[in-house]
C-alpha angles and dihedrals in degrees: 000000000000120000126207111216120192127192114196110194138166094253104025145016118221133186132185139180111225124194132215091275090056091249119144106243097183136353137190138173142186137179119280109253112266093226092055092201117149090247093051091048092049092050092048092049092049090051091047096054098034095092 
């Protein structure tokens, strides 16, 4: 099983795929949207996890 972990912070958003051995397979991050509206956060999260 592969797990998607998401970290939503005030300055950055991070996501990682973690395998059964709890090893990070891949990781990416981007800045948290400046507007911090729910819509902006949703868009940023979709872009973050799309790849």
